[in-house]
C-alpha positions in Angstrom: -19.1 92.7 -229.5 -19.2 93.4 -233.3 -22.5 94.2 -234.9 -24.1 91.3 -236.7 -24.2 93.2 -240.0 -20.4 93.2 -240.0 -20.1 89.5 -239.6 -17.4 87.8 -241.7 -15.8 91.2 -242.5 -12.6 90.7 -240.4 -13.5 93.3 -237.8 -13.8 90.6 -235.0 -10.5 89.1 -235.8 -8.8 92.5 -235.8 -10.4 93.4 -232.5 -9.3 90.1 -231.0 -5.7 90.7 -232.2 -5.6 94.1 -230.5 -7.0 92.6 -227.3 -4.6 89.7 -227.4 -1.6 92.1 -227.8 -2.9 94.2 -224.9 -3.1 91.1 -222.7 0.4 89.9 -223.6 1.8 93.4 -222.8 0.2 93.0 -219.3 1.8 89.6 -218.9 -1.3 87.5 -219.4 -0.5 84.3 -221.4 -3.6 82.2 -221.0 -7.3 83.1 -221.4 -10.5 81.3 -220.8 -13.9 82.5 -222.1 -17.5 81.3 -222.1 -19.7 81.1 -225.2 -23.4 80.7 -224.9 -24.0 77.1 -226.0 -26.5 77.9 -228.7 -24.4 80.7 -230.3 -22.9 78.7 -233.2 -21.3 81.7 -235.0 -19.5 82.6 -231.8 -18.2 79.0 -231.4 -16.9 79.1 -235.0 -15.2 82.5 -234.5 -13.4 81.5 -231.3 -12.3 78.1 -232.7 -10.9 80.1 -235.7 -8.9 82.2 -233.2 -7.3 79.0 -232.0 -9.3 78.6 -228.7 -9.8 75.1 -227.6 -12.8 73.4 -226.0 -12.5 72.9 -222.2 -15.9 71.9 -220.8 -19.6 72.8 -220.7 -20.8 75.0 -217.8 -23.6 77.3 -216.6 -23.0 81.0 -216.3 -24.1 83.3 -213.5 -27.5 83.9 -215.1 -28.2 80.2 -215.6 -27.4 80.0 -219.3 -25.6 76.9 -220.7 -22.2 77.9 -221.9 -19.1 76.2 -223.4 -15.7 77.2 -221.9 -12.8 77.7 -224.3 -9.2 78.5 -223.5 -6.1 79.6 -225.4 -2.4 79.9 -224.6 -1.7 83.4 -226.0 1.0 83.7 -228.6 4.2 85.6 -227.8 4.6 88.1 -230.7 7.7 87.4 -232.9 9.7 90.6 -233.3 11.5 90.9 -236.7 
């Protein structure tokens, strides 16, 4: 989680890129995540990271969430 005061500074995207690379190194090529339904900035962020809507759901605490997924990119070595 990135502090709200740092929103739109690029830190979230950089953090996601590092996590994505770590997942790929561990052989994980698909990821699903849940975003609280009312968290519009989070929806925009994950869509910008190329996650795609899957379905609505309810999390373990009873909050409405939206499920997103992404096929992780295989890095191109140059």
